[in-house]
N, CA, C, O and the ligand as a Tripos MOL2 file, in Angstrom:
@<TRIPOS>MOLECULE
protein
  305   303    77     0     0
PROTEIN
NO_CHARGES

@<TRIPOS>ATOM
      1 N          50.1990   80.5650  -59.6630 N.3       1 MET1
      2 CA         50.9230   81.0330  -58.4770 C.3       1 MET1
      3 C          52.1030   81.9030  -58.9070 C.2       1 MET1
      4 O          52.8570   81.5470  -59.8130 O.2       1 MET1
      5 N          52.2470   83.0580  -58.2370 N.am      2 LYS2
      6 CA         53.3660   83.9680  -58.5370 C.3       2 LYS2
      7 C          54.5730   83.5830  -57.6870 C.2       2 LYS2
      8 O          54.4450   83.2580  -56.5060 O.2       2 LYS2
      9 N          55.7340   83.6280  -58.3060 N.am      3 CYS3
     10 CA         56.9730   83.3470  -57.5760 C.3       3 CYS3
     11 C          57.1720   84.4140  -56.5010 C.2       3 CYS3
     12 O          57.1020   85.6050  -56.8070 O.2       3 CYS3
     13 N          57.4180   84.0180  -55.2500 N.am      4 PRO4
     14 CA         57.5890   85.0050  -54.1740 C.3       4 PRO4
     15 C          58.9050   85.7760  -54.2900 C.2       4 PRO4
     16 O          59.0810   86.7970  -53.6240 O.2       4 PRO4
     17 N          59.8230   85.3030  -55.1220 N.am      5 TYR5
     18 CA         61.1190   85.9740  -55.2630 C.3       5 TYR5
     19 C          61.1120   87.0080  -56.3830 C.2       5 TYR5
     20 O          61.5480   88.1430  -56.1890 O.2       5 TYR5
     21 N          60.6120   86.6100  -57.5670 N.am      6 CYS6
     22 CA         60.6710   87.5140  -58.7270 C.3       6 CYS6
     23 C          59.2880   87.9620  -59.1990 C.2       6 CYS6
     24 O          59.1970   88.7840  -60.1100 O.2       6 CYS6
     25 N          58.2240   87.4500  -58.6140 N.am      7 GLN7
     26 CA         56.8260   87.8120  -58.9140 C.3       7 GLN7
     27 C          56.3430   87.3540  -60.2890 C.2       7 GLN7
     28 O          55.2320   87.7040  -60.6880 O.2       7 GLN7
     29 N          57.1390   86.5880  -61.0180 N.am      8 GLU8
     30 CA         56.6830   86.0450  -62.2980 C.3       8 GLU8
     31 C          55.7530   84.8580  -62.0500 C.2       8 GLU8
     32 O          55.7930   84.2470  -60.9810 O.2       8 GLU8
     33 N          54.9120   84.5310  -63.0400 N.am      9 GLU9
     34 CA         54.0110   83.3880  -62.9260 C.3       9 GLU9
     35 C          54.8310   82.0910  -62.9230 C.2       9 GLU9
     36 O          55.7320   81.9170  -63.7430 O.2       9 GLU9
     37 N          54.5100   81.1970  -62.0040 N.am     10 MET10
     38 CA         55.2480   79.9340  -61.9170 C.3      10 MET10
     39 C          54.5830   78.8900  -62.8040 C.2      10 MET10
     40 O          53.3860   78.9630  -63.0780 O.2      10 MET10
     41 N          55.3700   77.9240  -63.2450 N.am     11 GLN11
     42 CA         54.8660   76.8530  -64.0940 C.3      11 GLN11
     43 C          54.3440   75.7230  -63.2030 C.2      11 GLN11
     44 O          55.0480   75.2520  -62.3100 O.2      11 GLN11
     45 N          53.0930   75.2890  -63.4570 N.am     12 LEU12
     46 CA         52.5050   74.2180  -62.6490 C.3      12 LEU12
     47 C          52.9180   72.8550  -63.1880 C.2      12 LEU12
     48 O          52.8580   72.6060  -64.3920 O.2      12 LEU12
     49 N          53.3320   71.9880  -62.2950 N.am     13 GLY13
     50 CA         53.7130   70.6340  -62.6770 C.3      13 GLY13
     51 C          53.5580   69.7180  -61.4870 C.2      13 GLY13
     52 O          52.7660   69.9940  -60.5860 O.2      13 GLY13
     53 N          54.2990   68.6400  -61.4750 N.am     14 TYR14
     54 CA         54.1830   67.7100  -60.3610 C.3      14 TYR14
     55 C          55.4900   66.9790  -60.1140 C.2      14 TYR14
     56 O          56.3590   66.9170  -60.9830 O.2      14 TYR14
     57 N          55.6160   66.4260  -58.9140 N.am     15 ILE15
     58 CA         56.7530   65.5930  -58.5310 C.3      15 ILE15
     59 C          56.2330   64.1740  -58.3830 C.2      15 ILE15
     60 O          55.3940   63.9170  -57.5190 O.2      15 ILE15
     61 N          56.7070   63.2490  -59.2020 N.am     16 PRO16
     62 CA         56.2080   61.8790  -59.1170 C.3      16 PRO16
     63 C          56.8590   61.1210  -57.9670 C.2      16 PRO16
     64 O          57.9920   61.4070  -57.5800 O.2      16 PRO16
     65 N          56.1230   60.1500  -57.4290 N.am     17 ASN17
     66 CA         56.6770   59.2730  -56.4020 C.3      17 ASN17
     67 C          56.0640   57.8950  -56.6210 C.2      17 ASN17
     68 O          55.2310   57.7280  -57.5120 O.2      17 ASN17
     69 N          56.4540   56.9210  -55.8370 N.am     18 GLY18
     70 CA         55.9440   55.5700  -56.0300 C.3      18 GLY18
     71 C          54.7670   55.2710  -55.1390 C.2      18 GLY18
     72 O          53.7120   55.8870  -55.2890 O.2      18 GLY18
     73 N          54.9180   54.3330  -54.2070 N.am     19 GLY19
     74 CA         53.8300   53.8450  -53.3850 C.3      19 GLY19
     75 C          53.5450   54.6580  -52.1430 C.2      19 GLY19
     76 O          52.6110   54.3500  -51.4030 O.2      19 GLY19
     77 N          54.3410   55.7020  -51.8990 N.am     20 GLN20
     78 CA         54.0760   56.5610  -50.7440 C.3      20 GLN20
     79 C          53.8050   57.9720  -51.2210 C.2      20 GLN20
     80 O          54.3750   58.4180  -52.2160 O.2      20 GLN20
     81 N          52.9250   58.6850  -50.5060 N.am     21 PRO21
     82 CA         52.6970   60.0890  -50.8550 C.3      21 PRO21
     83 C          54.0080   60.8730  -50.8040 C.2      21 PRO21
     84 O          54.8810   60.5700  -49.9900 O.2      21 PRO21
     85 N          54.1500   61.8750  -51.6660 N.am     22 VAL22
     86 CA         55.3090   62.7570  -51.5780 C.3      22 VAL22
     87 C          55.1900   63.5370  -50.2710 C.2      22 VAL22
     88 O          54.1320   64.0920  -49.9750 O.2      22 VAL22
     89 N          56.2510   63.5830  -49.5000 N.am     23 GLN23
     90 CA         56.1880   64.1970  -48.1840 C.3      23 GLN23
     91 C          57.5350   64.7900  -47.8110 C.2      23 GLN23
     92 O          58.5810   64.3820  -48.3160 O.2      23 GLN23
     93 N          57.4810   65.7560  -46.9200 N.am     24 TRP24
     94 CA         58.6970   66.3350  -46.3440 C.3      24 TRP24
     95 C          58.9340   65.6420  -45.0200 C.2      24 TRP24
     96 O          58.0120   65.4750  -44.2210 O.2      24 TRP24
     97 N          60.2010   65.2310  -44.7860 N.am     25 ILE25
     98 CA         60.5500   64.5400  -43.5460 C.3      25 ILE25
     99 C          61.7490   65.2530  -42.9340 C.2      25 ILE25
    100 O          62.7300   65.5120  -43.6320 O.2      25 ILE25
    101 N          61.6900   65.5780  -41.6350 N.am     26 PRO26
    102 CA         62.8310   66.2710  -41.0170 C.3      26 PRO26
    103 C          64.0840   65.4100  -41.0720 C.2      26 PRO26
    104 O          63.9970   64.1820  -41.0680 O.2      26 PRO26
    105 N          65.2480   66.0490  -41.1230 N.am     27 ASN27
    106 CA         66.5080   65.3290  -41.0540 C.3      27 ASN27
    107 C          66.5320   64.4590  -39.8100 C.2      27 ASN27
    108 O          66.1030   64.8870  -38.7380 O.2      27 ASN27
    109 N          67.0330   63.2380  -39.9510 N.am     28 GLY28
    110 CA         67.1330   62.3280  -38.8150 C.3      28 GLY28
    111 C          65.9260   61.4210  -38.6860 C.2      28 GLY28
    112 O          65.9770   60.4330  -37.9530 O.2      28 GLY28
    113 N          64.8350   61.7340  -39.3830 N.am     29 GLU29
    114 CA         63.6490   60.8650  -39.3550 C.3      29 GLU29
    115 C          63.6110   60.0450  -40.6400 C.2      29 GLU29
    116 O          64.2070   60.4160  -41.6510 O.2      29 GLU29
    117 N          62.8930   58.9130  -40.5780 N.am     30 ARG30
    118 CA         62.8320   58.0190  -41.7280 C.3      30 ARG30
    119 C          61.4220   57.9460  -42.2940 C.2      30 ARG30
    120 O          60.4440   58.2000  -41.5910 O.2      30 ARG30
    121 N          61.3270   57.5870  -43.6040 N.am     31 PRO31
    122 CA         59.9860   57.3540  -44.1590 C.3      31 PRO31
    123 C          59.3300   56.1700  -43.4700 C.2      31 PRO31
    124 O          60.0210   55.3290  -42.8960 O.2      31 PRO31
    125 N          58.0110   56.0920  -43.5180 N.am     32 SER32
    126 CA         57.2960   54.9270  -43.0110 C.3      32 SER32
    127 C          57.7220   53.6870  -43.7940 C.2      32 SER32
    128 O          58.0800   53.7840  -44.9680 O.2      32 SER32
    129 N          57.6850   52.5420  -43.1560 N.am     33 VAL33
    130 CA         58.0070   51.3010  -43.8710 C.3      33 VAL33
    131 C          56.8020   50.8110  -44.6800 C.2      33 VAL33
    132 O          56.9320   49.9160  -45.5150 O.2      33 VAL33
    133 N          55.6480   51.3940  -44.4320 N.am     34 LEU34
    134 CA         54.4290   50.9730  -45.1150 C.3      34 LEU34
    135 C          54.1600   51.8080  -46.3650 C.2      34 LEU34
    136 O          54.4580   53.0010  -46.4100 O.2      34 LEU34
    137 N          53.5910   51.1570  -47.3780 N.am     35 SER35
    138 CA         53.1270   51.8940  -48.5400 C.3      35 SER35
    139 C          51.8960   52.7150  -48.1560 C.2      35 SER35
    140 O          51.2460   52.4430  -47.1460 O.2      35 SER35
    141 N          51.5940   53.6920  -48.9500 N.am     36 PHE36
    142 CA         50.4060   54.5520  -48.7840 C.3      36 PHE36
    143 C          50.4150   55.3310  -47.4610 C.2      36 PHE36
    144 O          49.3770   55.8460  -47.0460 O.2      36 PHE36
    145 N          51.5800   55.4210  -46.7950 N.am     37 SER37
    146 CA         51.6190   56.0260  -45.4570 C.3      37 SER37
    147 C          52.5670   57.2130  -45.3900 C.2      37 SER37
    148 O          53.5640   57.2910  -46.1080 O.2      37 SER37
    149 N          52.2170   58.1310  -44.5000 N.am     38 ILE38
    150 CA         53.0580   59.2850  -44.2010 C.3      38 ILE38
    151 C          53.8730   58.9470  -42.9530 C.2      38 ILE38
    152 O          53.3590   58.3260  -42.0230 O.2      38 ILE38
    153 N          55.1410   59.3540  -42.9330 N.am     39 ALA39
    154 CA         55.9600   59.1520  -41.7340 C.3      39 ALA39
    155 C          55.3590   59.9070  -40.5580 C.2      39 ALA39
    156 O          54.6030   60.8610  -40.7400 O.2      39 ALA39
    157 N          55.7060   59.4670  -39.3350 N.am     40 GLU40
    158 CA         55.1340   60.0850  -38.1390 C.3      40 GLU40
    159 C          55.3980   61.5940  -38.1090 C.2      40 GLU40
    160 O          54.5210   62.3800  -37.7520 O.2      40 GLU40
    161 N          56.6110   61.9840  -38.4870 N.am     41 GLN41
    162 CA         56.9910   63.4010  -38.4980 C.3      41 GLN41
    163 C          56.8440   64.0180  -39.8850 C.2      41 GLN41
    164 O          57.2370   65.1640  -40.1070 O.2      41 GLN41
    165 N          56.2800   63.2580  -40.8100 N.am     42 GLY42
    166 CA         56.2080   63.7060  -42.1970 C.3      42 GLY42
    167 C          55.1220   64.7450  -42.4280 C.2      42 GLY42
    168 O          54.0860   64.7230  -41.7640 O.2      42 GLY42
    169 N          55.3530   65.6430  -43.3560 N.am     43 VAL43
    170 CA         54.3570   66.6340  -43.7700 C.3      43 VAL43
    171 C          54.0120   66.3370  -45.2290 C.2      43 VAL43
    172 O          54.8360   66.5390  -46.1210 O.2      43 VAL43
    173 N          52.7800   65.8550  -45.4690 N.am     44 PRO44
    174 CA         52.4350   65.4810  -46.8430 C.3      44 PRO44
    175 C          52.2430   66.6920  -47.7380 C.2      44 PRO44
    176 O          51.6340   67.6830  -47.3360 O.2      44 PRO44
    177 N          52.7610   66.6080  -48.9420 N.am     45 LEU45
    178 CA         52.4430   67.6050  -49.9500 C.3      45 LEU45
    179 C          51.0490   67.2940  -50.4890 C.2      45 LEU45
    180 O          50.4810   66.2500  -50.1670 O.2      45 LEU45
    181 N          50.4960   68.1850  -51.2990 N.am     46 ILE46
    182 CA         49.1910   67.9040  -51.8950 C.3      46 ILE46
    183 C          49.3960   66.8140  -52.9450 C.2      46 ILE46
    184 O          50.0070   67.0410  -53.9890 O.2      46 ILE46
    185 N          48.8720   65.6280  -52.6430 N.am     47 ASN47
    186 CA         49.1130   64.4500  -53.4720 C.3      47 ASN47
    187 C          47.8700   64.0000  -54.2160 C.2      47 ASN47
    188 O          46.7470   64.1170  -53.7260 O.2      47 ASN47
    189 N          48.1020   63.4840  -55.4060 N.am     48 GLN48
    190 CA         47.0620   62.7340  -56.1100 C.3      48 GLN48
    191 C          47.5910   61.3150  -56.2580 C.2      48 GLN48
    192 O          48.7830   61.1100  -56.4880 O.2      48 GLN48
    193 N          46.7080   60.3450  -56.1290 N.am     49 PHE49
    194 CA         47.1210   58.9630  -56.3340 C.3      49 PHE49
    195 C          46.5530   58.4670  -57.6510 C.2      49 PHE49
    196 O          45.3370   58.3930  -57.8260 O.2      49 PHE49
    197 N          47.4490   58.1240  -58.5850 N.am     50 LYS50
    198 CA         47.0330   57.6790  -59.9120 C.3      50 LYS50
    199 C          47.7030   56.3360  -60.2110 C.2      50 LYS50
    200 O          48.7620   56.2830  -60.8360 O.2      50 LYS50
    201 N          47.0700   55.2550  -59.7560 N.am     51 PRO51
    202 CA         47.7380   53.9550  -59.8490 C.3      51 PRO51
    203 C          48.0130   53.4950  -61.2770 C.2      51 PRO51
    204 O          49.0110   52.8170  -61.5220 O.2      51 PRO51
    205 N          47.1630   53.8450  -62.2060 N.am     52 PHE52
    206 CA         47.3340   53.3030  -63.5550 C.3      52 PHE52
    207 C          48.0940   54.2520  -64.4710 C.2      52 PHE52
    208 O          49.0480   53.8550  -65.1390 O.2      52 PHE52
    209 N          47.6590   55.5180  -64.4940 N.am     53 LYS53
    210 CA         48.2810   56.4730  -65.4140 C.3      53 LYS53
    211 C          49.6980   56.8470  -65.0080 C.2      53 LYS53
    212 O          50.6080   56.8270  -65.8360 O.2      53 LYS53
    213 N          49.8880   57.1850  -63.7440 N.am     54 ALA54
    214 CA         51.1720   57.7490  -63.3150 C.3      54 ALA54
    215 C          51.9610   56.7930  -62.4310 C.2      54 ALA54
    216 O          53.0580   57.1230  -61.9790 O.2      54 ALA54
    217 N          51.4130   55.6210  -62.1840 N.am     55 ASN55
    218 CA         52.1060   54.6150  -61.3880 C.3      55 ASN55
    219 C          52.4100   55.0840  -59.9740 C.2      55 ASN55
    220 O          53.5300   54.9060  -59.4960 O.2      55 ASN55
    221 N          51.4410   55.6780  -59.3000 N.am     56 GLY56
    222 CA         51.6180   56.0280  -57.8990 C.3      56 GLY56
    223 C          51.2310   57.4540  -57.5920 C.2      56 GLY56
    224 O          50.3950   58.0600  -58.2620 O.2      56 GLY56
    225 N          51.8720   57.9720  -56.5490 N.am     57 TYR57
    226 CA         51.5440   59.3110  -56.0730 C.3      57 TYR57
    227 C          52.2640   60.3700  -56.8840 C.2      57 TYR57
    228 O          53.3710   60.1530  -57.3770 O.2      57 TYR57
    229 N          51.6120   61.5250  -57.0150 N.am     58 LYS58
    230 CA         52.2990   62.6930  -57.5460 C.3      58 LYS58
    231 C          51.8320   63.9240  -56.7870 C.2      58 LYS58
    232 O          50.6570   64.0620  -56.4490 O.2      58 LYS58
    233 N          52.7910   64.8210  -56.5260 N.am     59 ALA59
    234 CA         52.4960   66.0150  -55.7330 C.3      59 ALA59
    235 C          52.5240   67.2460  -56.6140 C.2      59 ALA59
    236 O          53.3830   67.3960  -57.4830 O.2      59 ALA59
    237 N          51.5540   68.1320  -56.3660 N.am     60 GLU60
    238 CA         51.5140   69.4140  -57.0560 C.3      60 GLU60
    239 C          52.7710   70.2160  -56.7460 C.2      60 GLU60
    240 O          53.1920   70.2810  -55.5910 O.2      60 GLU60
    241 N          53.3730   70.8260  -57.7580 N.am     61 ALA61
    242 CA         54.5780   71.6230  -57.5340 C.3      61 ALA61
    243 C          54.6660   72.7450  -58.5700 C.2      61 ALA61
    244 O          54.3510   72.5480  -59.7430 O.2      61 ALA61
    245 N          55.0940   73.9170  -58.1210 N.am     62 HIS62
    246 CA         55.2050   75.0910  -58.9790 C.3      62 HIS62
    247 C          56.6880   75.4090  -59.1620 C.2      62 HIS62
    248 O          57.4610   75.4090  -58.2040 O.2      62 HIS62
    249 N          57.0680   75.6790  -60.4140 N.am     63 TYR63
    250 CA         58.4740   75.8770  -60.7370 C.3      63 TYR63
    251 C          58.7030   77.2660  -61.3190 C.2      63 TYR63
    252 O          57.9500   77.7030  -62.1890 O.2      63 TYR63
    253 N          59.7300   77.9610  -60.8490 N.am     64 CYS64
    254 CA         60.1540   79.2240  -61.4420 C.3      64 CYS64
    255 C          61.4950   79.0140  -62.1200 C.2      64 CYS64
    256 O          62.4910   78.7060  -61.4660 O.2      64 CYS64
    257 N          61.5160   79.1850  -63.4610 N.am     65 SER65
    258 CA         62.7660   78.9540  -64.1920 C.3      65 SER65
    259 C          63.7460   80.1190  -64.0150 C.2      65 SER65
    260 O          64.9470   79.9430  -64.2200 O.2      65 SER65
    261 N          63.2550   81.3020  -63.6380 N.am     66 ASN66
    262 CA         64.1640   82.4310  -63.3500 C.3      66 ASN66
    263 C          64.9900   82.1470  -62.1050 C.2      66 ASN66
    264 O          66.2130   82.2830  -62.1100 O.2      66 ASN66
    265 N          64.3030   81.7490  -61.0360 N.am     67 CYS67
    266 CA         64.9350   81.6140  -59.7290 C.3      67 CYS67
    267 C          65.4000   80.1920  -59.4440 C.2      67 CYS67
    268 O          66.0550   79.9380  -58.4330 O.2      67 CYS67
    269 N          65.0600   79.2640  -60.3380 N.am     68 LYS68
    270 CA         65.4270   77.8510  -60.1370 C.3      68 LYS68
    271 C          64.9130   77.3490  -58.7870 C.2      68 LYS68
    272 O          65.6530   76.7620  -57.9980 O.2      68 LYS68
    273 N          63.6350   77.5960  -58.5470 N.am     69 VAL69
    274 CA         63.0540   77.1930  -57.2700 C.3      69 VAL69
    275 C          61.7400   76.4700  -57.5350 C.2      69 VAL69
    276 O          61.0160   76.8050  -58.4720 O.2      69 VAL69
    277 N          61.4390   75.4820  -56.7080 N.am     70 ILE70
    278 CA         60.1840   74.7480  -56.7830 C.3      70 ILE70
    279 C          59.4580   74.9170  -55.4620 C.2      70 ILE70
    280 O          60.0490   74.7420  -54.3970 O.2      70 ILE70
    281 N          58.1670   75.2590  -55.5280 N.am     71 ILE71
    282 CA         57.3430   75.3810  -54.3340 C.3      71 ILE71
    283 C          56.2590   74.3300  -54.4100 C.2      71 ILE71
    284 O          55.5380   74.2440  -55.4040 O.2      71 ILE71
    285 N          56.1410   73.5290  -53.3640 N.am     72 ALA72
    286 CA         55.1620   72.4590  -53.3190 C.3      72 ALA72
    287 C          54.2620   72.6600  -52.1040 C.2      72 ALA72
    288 O          54.7290   72.5050  -50.9750 O.2      72 ALA72
    289 N          52.9740   73.0040  -52.2980 N.am     73 PRO73
    290 CA         52.0760   73.2270  -51.1740 C.3      73 PRO73
    291 C          51.8450   71.9430  -50.3840 C.2      73 PRO73
    292 O          51.8670   70.8480  -50.9440 O.2      73 PRO73
    293 N          51.6260   72.0860  -49.0810 N.am     74 THR74
    294 CA         51.3820   70.9320  -48.2250 C.3      74 THR74
    295 C          49.8900   70.8110  -47.9410 C.2      74 THR74
    296 O          49.1100   71.7390  -48.1590 O.2      74 THR74
    297 N          49.5180   69.6140  -47.4410 N.am     75 LYS75
    298 CA         48.1180   69.2890  -47.2450 C.3      75 LYS75
    299 C          47.5450   69.9570  -46.0090 C.2      75 LYS75
    300 O          46.3790   70.3510  -46.0100 O.2      75 LYS75
    301 N          48.3540   70.0970  -44.9340 N.am     76 ASN76
    302 CA         47.8120   70.6760  -43.6950 C.3      76 ASN76
    303 C          48.7350   71.7160  -43.0940 C.2      76 ASN76
    304 O          48.4210   72.2930  -42.0530 O.2      76 ASN76
    305 ZN         61.1360   83.5220  -59.5230 Zn       77 ZN77
@<TRIPOS>BOND
     1     1     2 1
     2     2     3 1
     3     3     4 2
     4     3     5 am
     5     5     6 1
     6     6     7 1
     7     7     8 2
     8     7     9 am
     9     9    10 1
    10    10    11 1
    11    11    12 2
    12    11    13 am
    13    13    14 1
    14    14    15 1
    15    15    16 2
    16    15    17 am
    17    17    18 1
    18    18    19 1
    19    19    20 2
    20    19    21 am
    21    21    22 1
    22    22    23 1
    23    23    24 2
    24    23    25 am
    25    25    26 1
    26    26    27 1
    27    27    28 2
    28    27    29 am
    29    29    30 1
    30    30    31 1
    31    31    32 2
    32    31    33 am
    33    33    34 1
    34    34    35 1
    35    35    36 2
    36    35    37 am
    37    37    38 1
    38    38    39 1
    39    39    40 2
    40    39    41 am
    41    41    42 1
    42    42    43 1
    43    43    44 2
    44    43    45 am
    45    45    46 1
    46    46    47 1
    47    47    48 2
    48    47    49 am
    49    49    50 1
    50    50    51 1
    51    51    52 2
    52    51    53 am
    53    53    54 1
    54    54    55 1
    55    55    56 2
    56    55    57 am
    57    57    58 1
    58    58    59 1
    59    59    60 2
    60    59    61 am
    61    61    62 1
    62    62    63 1
    63    63    64 2
    64    63    65 am
    65    65    66 1
    66    66    67 1
    67    67    68 2
    68    67    69 am
    69    69    70 1
    70    70    71 1
    71    71    72 2
    72    71    73 am
    73    73    74 1
    74    74    75 1
    75    75    76 2
    76    75    77 am
    77    77    78 1
    78    78    79 1
    79    79    80 2
    80    79    81 am
    81    81    82 1
    82    82    83 1
    83    83    84 2
    84    83    85 am
    85    85    86 1
    86    86    87 1
    87    87    88 2
    88    87    89 am
    89    89    90 1
    90    90    91 1
    91    91    92 2
    92    91    93 am
    93    93    94 1
    94    94    95 1
    95    95    96 2
    96    95    97 am
    97    97    98 1
    98    98    99 1
    99    99   100 2
   100    99   101 am
   101   101   102 1
   102   102   103 1
   103   103   104 2
   104   103   105 am
   105   105   106 1
   106   106   107 1
   107   107   108 2
   108   107   109 am
   109   109   110 1
   110   110   111 1
   111   111   112 2
   112   111   113 am
   113   113   114 1
   114   114   115 1
   115   115   116 2
   116   115   117 am
   117   117   118 1
   118   118   119 1
   119   119   120 2
   120   119   121 am
   121   121   122 1
   122   122   123 1
   123   123   124 2
   124   123   125 am
   125   125   126 1
   126   126   127 1
   127   127   128 2
   128   127   129 am
   129   129   130 1
   130   130   131 1
   131   131   132 2
   132   131   133 am
   133   133   134 1
   134   134   135 1
   135   135   136 2
   136   135   137 am
   137   137   138 1
   138   138   139 1
   139   139   140 2
   140   139   141 am
   141   141   142 1
   142   142   143 1
   143   143   144 2
   144   143   145 am
   145   145   146 1
   146   146   147 1
   147   147   148 2
   148   147   149 am
   149   149   150 1
   150   150   151 1
   151   151   152 2
   152   151   153 am
   153   153   154 1
   154   154   155 1
   155   155   156 2
   156   155   157 am
   157   157   158 1
   158   158   159 1
   159   159   160 2
   160   159   161 am
   161   161   162 1
   162   162   163 1
   163   163   164 2
   164   163   165 am
   165   165   166 1
   166   166   167 1
   167   167   168 2
   168   167   169 am
   169   169   170 1
   170   170   171 1
   171   171   172 2
   172   171   173 am
   173   173   174 1
   174   174   175 1
   175   175   176 2
   176   175   177 am
   177   177   178 1
   178   178   179 1
   179   179   180 2
   180   179   181 am
   181   181   182 1
   182   182   183 1
   183   183   184 2
   184   183   185 am
   185   185   186 1
   186   186   187 1
   187   187   188 2
   188   187   189 am
   189   189   190 1
   190   190   191 1
   191   191   192 2
   192   191   193 am
   193   193   194 1
   194   194   195 1
   195   195   196 2
   196   195   197 am
   197   197   198 1
   198   198   199 1
   199   199   200 2
   200   199   201 am
   201   201   202 1
   202   202   203 1
   203   203   204 2
   204   203   205 am
   205   205   206 1
   206   206   207 1
   207   207   208 2
   208   207   209 am
   209   209   210 1
   210   210   211 1
   211   211   212 2
   212   211   213 am
   213   213   214 1
   214   214   215 1
   215   215   216 2
   216   215   217 am
   217   217   218 1
   218   218   219 1
   219   219   220 2
   220   219   221 am
   221   221   222 1
   222   222   223 1
   223   223   224 2
   224   223   225 am
   225   225   226 1
   226   226   227 1
   227   227   228 2
   228   227   229 am
   229   229   230 1
   230   230   231 1
   231   231   232 2
   232   231   233 am
   233   233   234 1
   234   234   235 1
   235   235   236 2
   236   235   237 am
   237   237   238 1
   238   238   239 1
   239   239   240 2
   240   239   241 am
   241   241   242 1
   242   242   243 1
   243   243   244 2
   244   243   245 am
   245   245   246 1
   246   246   247 1
   247   247   248 2
   248   247   249 am
   249   249   250 1
   250   250   251 1
   251   251   252 2
   252   251   253 am
   253   253   254 1
   254   254   255 1
   255   255   256 2
   256   255   257 am
   257   257   258 1
   258   258   259 1
   259   259   260 2
   260   259   261 am
   261   261   262 1
   262   262   263 1
   263   263   264 2
   264   263   265 am
   265   265   266 1
   266   266   267 1
   267   267   268 2
   268   267   269 am
   269   269   270 1
   270   270   271 1
   271   271   272 2
   272   271   273 am
   273   273   274 1
   274   274   275 1
   275   275   276 2
   276   275   277 am
   277   277   278 1
   278   278   279 1
   279   279   280 2
   280   279   281 am
   281   281   282 1
   282   282   283 1
   283   283   284 2
   284   283   285 am
   285   285   286 1
   286   286   287 1
   287   287   288 2
   288   287   289 am
   289   289   290 1
   290   290   291 1
   291   291   292 2
   292   291   293 am
   293   293   294 1
   294   294   295 1
   295   295   296 2
   296   295   297 am
   297   297   298 1
   298   298   299 1
   299   299   300 2
   300   299   301 am
   301   301   302 1
   302   302   303 1
   303   303   304 2
@<TRIPOS>SUBSTRUCTURE
     1 MET1         2 RESIDUE 1 A MET
     2 LYS2         6 RESIDUE 1 A LYS
     3 CYS3        10 RESIDUE 1 A CYS
     4 PRO4        14 RESIDUE 1 A PRO
     5 TYR5        18 RESIDUE 1 A TYR
     6 CYS6        22 RESIDUE 1 A CYS
     7 GLN7        26 RESIDUE 1 A GLN
     8 GLU8        30 RESIDUE 1 A GLU
     9 GLU9        34 RESIDUE 1 A GLU
    10 MET10       38 RESIDUE 1 A MET
    11 GLN11       42 RESIDUE 1 A GLN
    12 LEU12       46 RESIDUE 1 A LEU
    13 GLY13       50 RESIDUE 1 A GLY
    14 TYR14       54 RESIDUE 1 A TYR
    15 ILE15       58 RESIDUE 1 A ILE
    16 PRO16       62 RESIDUE 1 A PRO
    17 ASN17       66 RESIDUE 1 A ASN
    18 GLY18       70 RESIDUE 1 A GLY
    19 GLY19       74 RESIDUE 1 A GLY
    20 GLN20       78 RESIDUE 1 A GLN
    21 PRO21       82 RESIDUE 1 A PRO
    22 VAL22       86 RESIDUE 1 A VAL
    23 GLN23       90 RESIDUE 1 A GLN
    24 TRP24       94 RESIDUE 1 A TRP
    25 ILE25       98 RESIDUE 1 A ILE
    26 PRO26      102 RESIDUE 1 A PRO
    27 ASN27      106 RESIDUE 1 A ASN
    28 GLY28      110 RESIDUE 1 A GLY
    29 GLU29      114 RESIDUE 1 A GLU
    30 ARG30      118 RESIDUE 1 A ARG
    31 PRO31      122 RESIDUE 1 A PRO
    32 SER32      126 RESIDUE 1 A SER
    33 VAL33      130 RESIDUE 1 A VAL
    34 LEU34      134 RESIDUE 1 A LEU
    35 SER35      138 RESIDUE 1 A SER
    36 PHE36      142 RESIDUE 1 A PHE
    37 SER37      146 RESIDUE 1 A SER
    38 ILE38      150 RESIDUE 1 A ILE
    39 ALA39      154 RESIDUE 1 A ALA
    40 GLU40      158 RESIDUE 1 A GLU
    41 GLN41      162 RESIDUE 1 A GLN
    42 GLY42      166 RESIDUE 1 A GLY
    43 VAL43      170 RESIDUE 1 A VAL
    44 PRO44      174 RESIDUE 1 A PRO
    45 LEU45      178 RESIDUE 1 A LEU
    46 ILE46      182 RESIDUE 1 A ILE
    47 ASN47      186 RESIDUE 1 A ASN
    48 GLN48      190 RESIDUE 1 A GLN
    49 PHE49      194 RESIDUE 1 A PHE
    50 LYS50      198 RESIDUE 1 A LYS
    51 PRO51      202 RESIDUE 1 A PRO
    52 PHE52      206 RESIDUE 1 A PHE
    53 LYS53      210 RESIDUE 1 A LYS
    54 ALA54      214 RESIDUE 1 A ALA
    55 ASN55      218 RESIDUE 1 A ASN
    56 GLY56      222 RESIDUE 1 A GLY
    57 TYR57      226 RESIDUE 1 A TYR
    58 LYS58      230 RESIDUE 1 A LYS
    59 ALA59      234 RESIDUE 1 A ALA
    60 GLU60      238 RESIDUE 1 A GLU
    61 ALA61      242 RESIDUE 1 A ALA
    62 HIS62      246 RESIDUE 1 A HIS
    63 TYR63      250 RESIDUE 1 A TYR
    64 CYS64      254 RESIDUE 1 A CYS
    65 SER65      258 RESIDUE 1 A SER
    66 ASN66      262 RESIDUE 1 A ASN
    67 CYS67      266 RESIDUE 1 A CYS
    68 LYS68      270 RESIDUE 1 A LYS
    69 VAL69      274 RESIDUE 1 A VAL
    70 ILE70      278 RESIDUE 1 A ILE
    71 ILE71      282 RESIDUE 1 A ILE
    72 ALA72      286 RESIDUE 1 A ALA
    73 PRO73      290 RESIDUE 1 A PRO
    74 THR74      294 RESIDUE 1 A THR
    75 LYS75      298 RESIDUE 1 A LYS
    76 ASN76      302 RESIDUE 1 A ASN
    77 ZN77       305 GROUP 0 **** ****
């Protein structure tokens, strides 16, 4: 993925999380109280669940070291 700011190639990595998928939640809303769940207003990032290797969810994320920005695609 090319950085939309500087057009350089971004570095692919991930954002680790625990028992809930990595998700974006609007200010004023709370995460679900349940594991494995997305909040009602939550927007899930593209998640993989790796219970043994990574100890939970991890979301795909692209990093640009020039612009100090991370872009994480969402599922829907
Ligand atoms: Zn950039």
